[in-house]
C-alpha positions as a printed Julia matrix, in Angstrom:
611×3 Matrix{Float64}:
 101.36   81.63  139.41
 100.07   79.2   136.52
 102.62   78.29  133.85
 100.21   79.79  131.34
 100.98   83.46  133.11
 104.38   83.6   131.95
 103.6    86.27  130.03
 102.11   88.78  132.78
 105.01   87.51  134.97
 107.55   88.68  132.07
 105.8    92.06  130.98
 106.26   92.43  134.5
 109.78   91.83  135.15
 110.31   94.15  132.49
 108.28   97.05  133.93
 108.19   96.72  137.47
 111.16   98.19  139.09
 109.88  101.84  137.14
 106.5   100.62  137.64
 107.46  100.72  141.5
 110.28  103.51  141.55
 106.94  106.07  140.09
 104.6   104.89  142.77
 106.38  105.45  145.21
 107.84  108.22  144.08
 104.55  109.5   144.39
 102.52  108.26  146.78
 105.09  106.14  149.12
 102.82  103.39  149.7
 104.12   99.64  149.93
 100.82   98.39  150.6
  98.64  100.12  148.17
 101.22   99.51  145.51
 101.07   95.79  146.24
  97.57   95.67  145.8
  97.71   97.55  142.45
  99.97   94.76  141.12
  97.92   92.0   142.78
  94.97   93.63  141.14
  96.56   93.9   137.55
  96.99   89.98  137.74
  93.29   89.64  138.52
  92.51   91.74  135.53
  95.12   90.21  133.01
  93.29   86.75  134.47
  89.85   87.99  133.81
  90.67   88.69  130.21
  89.29   86.34  127.62
  91.62   84.69  125.91
  90.43   85.84  122.44
  91.66   89.52  123.67
  95.67   87.78  125.3
  95.95   86.3   121.92
  95.06   90.08  120.47
  97.69   91.46  122.83
 100.13   88.68  121.59
 100.03   89.68  118.03
 100.42   93.44  118.58
 103.09   92.69  120.94
 104.8    91.77  117.78
 103.56   94.35  115.55
 103.5    97.61  118.04
 103.23   99.73  115.07
  99.98   98.29  114.22
  98.11  101.31  114.24
 100.39  103.46  112.5
  98.8   101.36  109.19
  97.7   103.93  106.15
  94.56  101.73  106.07
  93.82  103.19  109.34
  90.74  105.25  109.3
  88.42  106.47  112.56
  85.25  107.61  112.2
  83.64  108.82  116.05
  79.89  108.71  116.67
  77.29  108.93  119.19
  75.96  105.56  119.65
  72.54  106.8   120.02
  72.38  109.39  116.96
  73.84  106.71  114.57
  72.17  103.7   115.38
  69.7   103.74  118.93
  71.66  101.69  120.7
  74.93   99.56  121.38
  73.17   96.86  119.18
  71.71   99.0   116.64
  75.48  100.03  115.74
  76.56   96.33  115.94
  73.79   96.13  112.69
  75.67   98.77  111.16
  78.84   97.91  111.09
  78.46   96.6   107.53
  78.07  100.32  106.56
  80.74  101.61  108.96
  83.26   99.0   106.38
  81.6   100.67  103.46
  83.01  103.93  104.96
  86.55  102.36  105.03
  86.35  102.88  108.56
  88.61  100.51  110.69
  88.7   102.41  114.16
  85.3   103.16  115.78
  85.28  106.21  118.4
  82.14  105.39  120.33
  81.03  108.89  121.87
  80.71  109.03  125.64
  78.24  105.84  126.96
  78.74  105.22  130.46
  75.92  106.06  132.35
  75.59  109.64  132.99
  72.44  111.65  134.82
  70.12  113.2   131.85
  70.62  116.81  131.58
  73.49  117.4   134.06
  76.13  114.5   131.52
  78.1   117.68  129.5
  77.46  114.89  126.66
  78.52  112.14  128.79
  81.78  113.51  130.36
  79.44  113.57  133.47
  80.5   109.62  134.68
  78.47  108.27  137.67
  79.41  104.75  136.98
  82.37  103.74  134.91
  81.48   99.91  134.85
  78.53  100.93  133.65
  76.41  101.61  130.0
  73.55  104.37  129.91
  70.66  102.11  130.29
  68.69  103.64  127.13
  72.09  102.21  125.03
  72.53   98.85  126.07
  74.23   96.62  128.34
  78.64   95.85  129.09
  77.69   92.45  127.63
  76.35   94.56  124.52
  79.09   96.32  124.44
  81.55   92.96  124.95
  79.49   91.73  122.11
  79.77   94.42  119.39
  83.92   94.76  119.94
  84.04   91.12  119.42
  82.07   91.47  116.67
  84.35   94.58  115.37
  87.71   92.18  115.8
  86.41   89.78  113.64
  85.41   92.3   111.29
  89.21   93.96  111.57
  87.94   96.7   113.09
  89.11   98.33  116.15
  86.65  100.23  118.91
  87.63  103.86  120.83
  86.05  105.05  124.0
  86.83  107.94  126.2
  88.1   107.37  129.62
  87.01  110.74  131.71
  89.76  110.89  134.46
  89.72  114.4   135.85
  86.23  114.15  137.3
  83.43  112.11  138.12
  79.54  113.17  138.06
  78.26  114.62  141.08
  75.9   111.42  140.84
  78.84  108.89  141.72
  79.02  106.93  144.23
  81.77  108.38  146.25
  81.04  111.82  145.73
  77.15  110.58  147.21
  79.28  109.34  150.13
  81.07  112.78  150.27
  78.29  114.67  150.13
  77.2   113.03  153.19
  80.27  114.28  154.96
  82.29  111.11  154.91
  85.88  112.01  154.95
  87.35  108.74  153.43
  85.08  109.75  150.06
  85.58  113.78  150.64
  89.34  112.89  150.29
  89.13  111.91  147.31
  87.99  114.77  145.58
  89.32  118.51  146.97
  87.0   120.1   149.6
  87.06  122.83  151.62
  85.06  123.78  154.71
  85.53  127.63  154.01
  86.81  129.62  150.83
  90.12  130.51  151.62
  92.03  128.08  149.62
  89.18  127.93  146.59
  89.83  131.73  146.68
  93.81  131.21  145.64
  93.64  128.65  143.65
  90.82  131.13  141.55
  93.97  133.72  141.36
  96.54  131.55  139.26
  93.87  128.71  137.33
  92.15  129.85  134.65
  87.87  129.26  133.58
  87.05  126.67  131.35
  83.5   127.62  130.91
  83.71  131.71  132.19
  80.21  132.81  130.65
  77.97  128.87  131.36
  80.18  127.34  134.49
  81.89  130.61  136.05
  84.55  129.94  138.51
  86.56  126.94  139.64
  84.37  125.69  142.79
  80.92  125.05  143.42
  79.49  125.53  147.19
  77.52  122.95  148.73
  75.33  124.69  151.23
  73.87  121.32  152.43
  77.43  120.93  154.14
  79.05  124.01  154.08
  81.85  122.91  151.76
  83.3   124.2   148.5
  84.17  121.26  146.31
  86.83  121.83  142.84
  85.23  122.17  139.54
  86.99  122.81  137.04
  84.55  122.26  134.05
  80.78  122.57  135.24
  79.42  122.19  138.34
  78.13  118.47  138.47
  81.66  117.47  137.62
  83.49  117.17  140.64
  87.19  116.8   140.16
  89.24  113.93  141.8
  92.15  114.12  143.83
  95.07  112.31  142.36
  97.05  113.02  145.44
  95.38  110.25  147.07
  96.35  107.11  146.08
  92.82  105.43  146.32
  92.15  107.56  143.45
  95.08  106.29  141.44
  94.15  102.69  142.19
  90.36  102.32  141.52
  90.52  104.67  138.58
  93.21  101.99  137.27
  90.87   98.85  137.62
  88.61  101.26  136.32
  90.66  101.4   133.19
  91.63   98.0   132.98
  87.75   96.35  133.29
  86.73   98.35  130.35
  90.1    97.43  128.2
  88.27   93.45  129.17
  85.4    94.45  127.66
  87.64   94.88  124.08
  88.18   98.23  124.01
  91.54   98.83  121.59
  91.83  102.57  122.12
  91.19  104.67  125.38
  90.64  108.11  124.65
  92.28  109.85  127.73
  90.02  113.09  128.47
  91.39  116.61  129.54
  94.77  115.18  130.26
  96.41  117.98  131.26
  94.14  118.84  134.44
  94.6   115.15  136.29
  96.9   116.82  138.88
  96.28  120.04  140.76
  98.99  122.84  142.59
  98.03  125.55  144.62
  99.72  128.55  143.03
  99.45  126.98  139.56
  97.65  127.09  136.79
  96.59  123.22  137.56
  97.57  122.65  133.81
 100.55  120.44  132.53
 101.91  119.59  135.52
 104.71  117.5   136.0
 102.8   115.06  138.08
 100.59  114.23  134.78
 103.15  112.82  133.55
 103.81  110.67  136.54
 100.1   109.5   135.97
 100.27  109.17  132.3
 103.63  106.91  132.23
 102.03  104.91  135.01
  99.07  104.62  133.03
 101.3   103.33  130.33
 102.91  100.88  131.65
  99.57   99.23  133.78
  98.39   98.54  129.85
 101.36   97.32  128.61
 101.77   94.69  131.68
  97.92   93.79  131.46
  96.61   94.6   128.07
  99.48   95.78  125.43
  97.41   95.45  122.39
  95.56   98.88  124.08
  97.04  102.17  123.32
  96.34  105.33  124.93
  95.02  108.41  122.78
  95.52  111.6   124.54
  93.37  114.99  124.28
  95.32  117.51  125.22
  93.49  121.11  123.83
  97.04  123.05  124.05
  99.42  125.17  121.74
 101.81  122.34  120.14
 104.94  123.36  122.78
 102.49  121.86  125.46
 101.01  118.55  123.38
 104.17  117.1   122.49
 105.54  116.42  126.11
 102.4   113.77  126.35
 103.98  111.62  123.85
 106.74  111.01  126.71
 109.96  109.88  124.87
 110.96  107.09  122.81
 112.63  105.58  125.71
 109.83  106.01  128.32
 106.73  106.61  125.92
 103.01  108.18  127.2
 100.52  108.04  125.05
 100.5   106.24  121.49
  98.65  109.08  120.22
  97.64  112.67  120.59
  95.05  114.47  118.86
  95.92  117.23  116.33
  94.13  120.06  117.74
  96.35  123.33  117.1
  96.29  121.83  113.13
  93.08  121.65  113.02
  92.25  124.85  114.81
  94.55  126.74  112.16
  93.24  124.95  109.21
  89.98  126.51  109.15
  91.76  129.97  110.26
  93.85  129.24  106.76
  90.6   128.63  104.65
  89.21  132.08  106.11
  91.9   134.06  105.82
  93.59  132.34  102.34
  96.39  132.39  104.19
  98.54  129.3   104.94
 101.83  130.58  106.58
 100.78  129.69  110.19
  99.34  126.03  109.2
 102.89  125.65  106.84
 105.1   126.5   110.02
 102.96  124.26  112.34
 103.44  121.5   110.36
 106.97  121.69  109.39
 107.63  121.58  113.02
 105.02  118.2   113.4
 106.72  117.02  110.66
 110.12  117.23  112.16
 108.89  115.2   115.21
 110.34  111.57  115.61
 108.06  108.92  113.79
 107.4   107.29  116.76
 104.96  110.33  117.54
 101.71  109.71  116.2
  98.99  112.23  115.8
  95.59  111.66  115.02
  94.48  114.02  112.89
  90.42  115.14  112.12
  88.58  118.17  110.69
  85.43  118.68  112.96
  84.85  116.3   116.19
  82.16  116.49  118.79
  83.34  119.63  120.29
  83.5   123.17  119.68
  86.66  125.12  117.95
  88.23  127.44  120.49
  90.32  129.77  118.13
  93.86  128.61  120.34
  96.06  129.88  117.54
  99.64  131.21  117.85
  98.92  134.96  118.61
 102.17  135.91  119.01
 103.25  134.99  115.25
  99.82  136.01  113.73
 100.39  139.52  115.73
 102.99  139.85  113.35
 101.38  139.81  109.96
  98.85  142.05  111.53
  96.12  139.81  112.64
  95.79  141.32  116.55
  93.69  138.1   118.8
  90.6   139.81  119.55
  89.63  141.03  116.31
  90.71  138.06  115.01
  88.63  135.7   116.56
  85.65  138.13  116.07
  86.86  137.93  112.44
  86.78  134.12  112.42
  83.6   133.53  114.32
  81.8   136.25  112.17
  83.14  134.53  109.38
  81.89  130.92  110.26
  78.69  132.23  111.61
  77.72  133.49  108.08
  78.16  137.33  109.21
  81.11  138.24  107.43
  80.18  139.52  103.88
  80.68  136.6   101.41
  80.42  134.15  103.93
  79.09  130.56  102.94
  79.77  129.11  106.19
  77.08  128.61  108.65
  77.19  127.52  112.7
  76.89  129.33  115.88
  78.88  130.05  119.06
  79.56  128.66  122.23
  80.47  130.54  125.25
  80.26  133.81  123.99
  81.61  135.47  126.37
  80.76  139.76  126.1
  83.55  140.79  128.78
  86.87  139.08  126.9
  84.81  139.15  123.04
  85.86  136.12  122.92
  83.69  132.43  121.83
  84.15  129.17  120.04
  82.41  128.26  117.66
  79.9   125.11  116.05
  78.9   123.27  113.56
  79.48  120.39  110.96
  82.45  120.54  108.62
  79.52  120.18  105.48
  78.05  123.76  106.79
  81.67  125.16  107.07
  82.12  124.85  103.38
  78.68  126.08  102.38
  76.62  122.94  101.6
  73.82  124.29  103.96
  73.79  127.71  102.68
  74.02  126.43   99.32
  70.89  124.27   99.59
  69.16  126.46  101.48
  69.52  128.71   98.37
  69.16  126.37   95.92
  72.11  127.52   94.25
  73.71  124.54   92.07
  77.03  126.37   91.23
  77.61  127.43   95.08
  76.52  123.55   95.96
  79.65  122.46   93.42
  82.03  124.64   94.87
  80.77  123.67   98.53
  81.86  120.04   97.57
  84.76  120.97   96.14
  86.38  122.53   99.22
  84.83  119.92  101.43
  86.44  117.01   99.67
  89.71  119.28   99.51
  90.23  119.62  103.27
  89.39  115.72  103.49
  92.4   115.56  100.89
  94.38  117.48  102.95
  93.52  115.5   105.75
  94.18  112.3   104.19
  97.78  113.67  103.42
  99.32  114.53  106.8
 101.04  112.67  108.96
  99.32  110.38  111.45
  95.93  108.95  111.71
  93.01  110.21  109.97
  89.62  110.39  111.69
  86.34  111.46  110.0
  83.1   112.75  112.25
  79.49  110.76  111.34
  77.98  112.46  109.1
  80.85  114.16  107.33
  80.86  111.4   104.69
  77.39  112.16  103.48
  77.93  116.09  103.6
  75.59  116.43  106.8
  74.27  119.55  107.74
  73.95  121.6   110.68
  71.11  120.13  112.96
  69.17  123.02  114.94
  66.66  120.71  116.51
  68.61  120.84  119.56
  66.61  123.89  120.34
  64.08  122.26  120.93
  64.98  120.26  123.66
  65.16  121.56  127.24
  68.13  119.38  128.04
  70.28  120.97  124.93
  69.17  124.37  124.13
  71.58  126.0   126.11
  74.5   123.95  125.0
  74.94  125.06  120.69
  77.39  122.24  120.58
  74.9   120.32  119.9
  74.21  121.67  116.17
  76.66  119.39  115.25
  75.84  116.55  117.7
  72.58  115.76  115.4
  71.11  112.75  114.26
  72.5   110.49  111.22
  70.6   111.2   108.64
  69.7   107.26  107.26
  67.38  108.38  104.79
  70.26  110.47  103.37
  73.18  107.75  103.14
  70.89  105.89  100.99
  71.86  108.52   98.14
  75.69  107.19   98.61
  76.3   105.62   95.56
  73.94  108.16   93.72
  76.83  110.34   92.42
  74.04  112.6    91.17
  73.26  113.71   94.33
  75.19  115.43   97.21
  75.46  112.66   99.49
  76.68  110.39   96.46
  79.18  113.3    95.4
  81.19  113.64   98.51
  80.76  109.41   99.58
  82.15  108.36   96.14
  84.86  110.78   96.4
  86.12  110.33   99.59
  85.92  106.68   99.23
  88.45  107.32   96.31
  90.25  109.38   98.23
  90.51  106.06  101.58
  91.19  104.25   98.97
  94.16  105.34   97.26
  95.95  106.56  100.78
  95.21  102.57  101.48
  96.75  101.12   98.62
 100.03  103.91   97.81
 103.11  103.38   99.94
 104.3   107.23   99.72
 101.34  107.28  103.04
 103.2   104.7   104.6
 103.82  105.96  108.4
 107.95  105.83  107.68
 107.22  107.87  104.55
 109.39  111.56  104.85
 106.95  114.67  105.24
 107.49  118.32  104.26
 106.07  121.13  103.7
 107.2   122.54  100.02
 107.27  126.79   99.52
 105.35  127.02   95.86
 105.82  130.64   96.58
 101.6   131.78   97.24
 100.3   132.13  100.83
  97.03  130.79   99.94
  98.49  127.45   98.09
  99.74  124.65  100.81
 102.09  122.11   98.88
 102.65  118.58  100.98
 105.37  116.23   99.7
 105.47  112.5   100.69
 108.72  110.56  100.22
 109.26  106.74  100.26
 111.19  104.03   99.15
 112.23  106.12   95.78
 108.92  107.11   95.54
 107.6   110.97   95.53
 104.25  112.29   95.71
 103.19  115.64   96.17
  99.55  117.1    97.58
  99.01  120.65   96.53
  95.81  122.49   97.93
  94.56  126.09   96.9
  92.72  127.63  100.39
  92.1   130.49   98.57
  88.51  131.84   96.43
  90.24  131.94   93.42
  92.56  129.96   90.88
  96.28  130.37   91.7
  99.24  128.79   90.13
 101.41  126.97   92.46
 105.28  127.89   91.69
 107.05  124.5    91.56
 109.3   122.89   88.49
 109.88  119.56   89.67
 111.56  117.16   87.03
 109.73  114.04   85.76
 106.52  112.61   84.82
 103.92  112.71   87.34
 100.13  110.87   87.51
  97.51  112.85   88.97
  95.93  110.15   90.76
  92.38  111.43   91.19
  92.19  111.56   86.93
  95.07  108.97   86.55
  96.13  111.51   83.71
  99.92  112.11   83.26
 101.12  115.95   84.17
 104.34  117.56   84.61
 104.75  120.02   88.02
 105.59  122.87   86.51
 104.19  126.03   87.48
 100.82  124.69   88.37
  97.12  125.99   87.85
  95.2   125.07   90.96
  91.11  125.99   90.61
  89.51  127.82   93.87
  89.49  125.18   96.96
  90.96  122.54   94.25
  94.14  120.16   94.59
  95.88  117.84   93.13
  97.18  114.7    94.46
 100.67  113.83   92.02
 102.93  110.51   92.22
 105.69  110.32   90.02
 106.22  107.91   87.84
């Protein structure tokens, strides 16, 4: 290696022994390990000088992504700006939203009509032609970096599209490629898997296997029949997927969202979820990134209950994911709003707040996906909320079928047998903006925007990194036009994946409009979060009991400063019973106040800092 490769050699020296030990324990294949490390060096050499400089800078500041100025926004390239070049032209708009992390939803090549929203990848090194090219992506990331913005993308590790080159060769009976998936020539083993493996989409894609009549084989398809699960017991699969990961990192990607992490490793006789070897795979991926591209961080998508989520951080000594989605808190937030009861939310936030500061969650109100009511029903049952009827109540509430509900949306995967279903809708529609606008009711609109504003303030107060969903900054409502598209009409998740309304975004500076009210309100909150040191990631965060189950109070302390965020999840004015000494400043109104038995309006909030 040349002198300029000293950094690679030093990183490899630090991590080599552990990486080799993990790899050999899993695969016992010296030749494949040698190939992996050789390819890692090749990808390091191919990395642009600007990215290597970014690596070096962030190695010296490994907590760069935890700063309180971090704000993400997830968006679909086509919905937002047509194509990648269009996104580049809209970067100033994103900057005006205070966004410095742009999550580009799946954009790799996938077959139309069988793409699962882009999560069925046919080619990991090709952009969908209608969105642009890899060169366009590299130019976009470069422009983002020049504006101090980061770029996040999805990396689908669990499966490929049936149109992927590997799958095509496997379908032709090529044993080398069949071994990269899970193929069986009869139903005996698939039937045994079905005994212990839950179904992800029991209504739209029942079962975990798909029969391929043309070759008389069954193939494992956990999600949809056109998504074939990869076999990570084959070292060729791991190596090649890591090469794809490094190729994408070399396009300037800063944050890699690993899709469906818990599913990666499969074992007969288990649920094929959260198995020990998954952590081996993710730990090796973390080591590989720290050797080749240490400025790149891993964001894990783990849609599981809290005790199954936290292990994906790894340990402080042997970390895995840098960040994880705070899925549980998101779902519990909407449960708390419907029930006007924050007890479960408070309990779960207490667990999160007690975790090591090294563990960082990504917080959000809504995302591209449905809301699955994976709540802690063991706890809720003690409070009189049984799982099946409570899920039915939540879905009735948010679809607007429950009397008095202002929310609008649709169900996804409604299963008449289990009576389970997931919910789809934008934040604004769930808060009542859609129904108020339809009725032309100004009072309802005022209440809807107040609720929307309160929920965003609450999200910005939590420990971790906040992530907006494109359109939420202008209170964009549900888009029902997906029903007119034969390729989308069967998937109600497209209700909240509508095109961005640029004509409405023009109103963002006019506070007499719905768009202006929410945009300017969020702008104020985001700038306060960036400015105030109590929002630093090192701050101590606690929930504070105000003796009312309808009010959530979050306290943050940092360097002698004390802050309270008080959020009313109920539809009536409530008093937060508290007796704090000293004078506080209301950060929104800039008025001074005492925190003694504070009246909080229905769906209102207070941000107060000690002075």
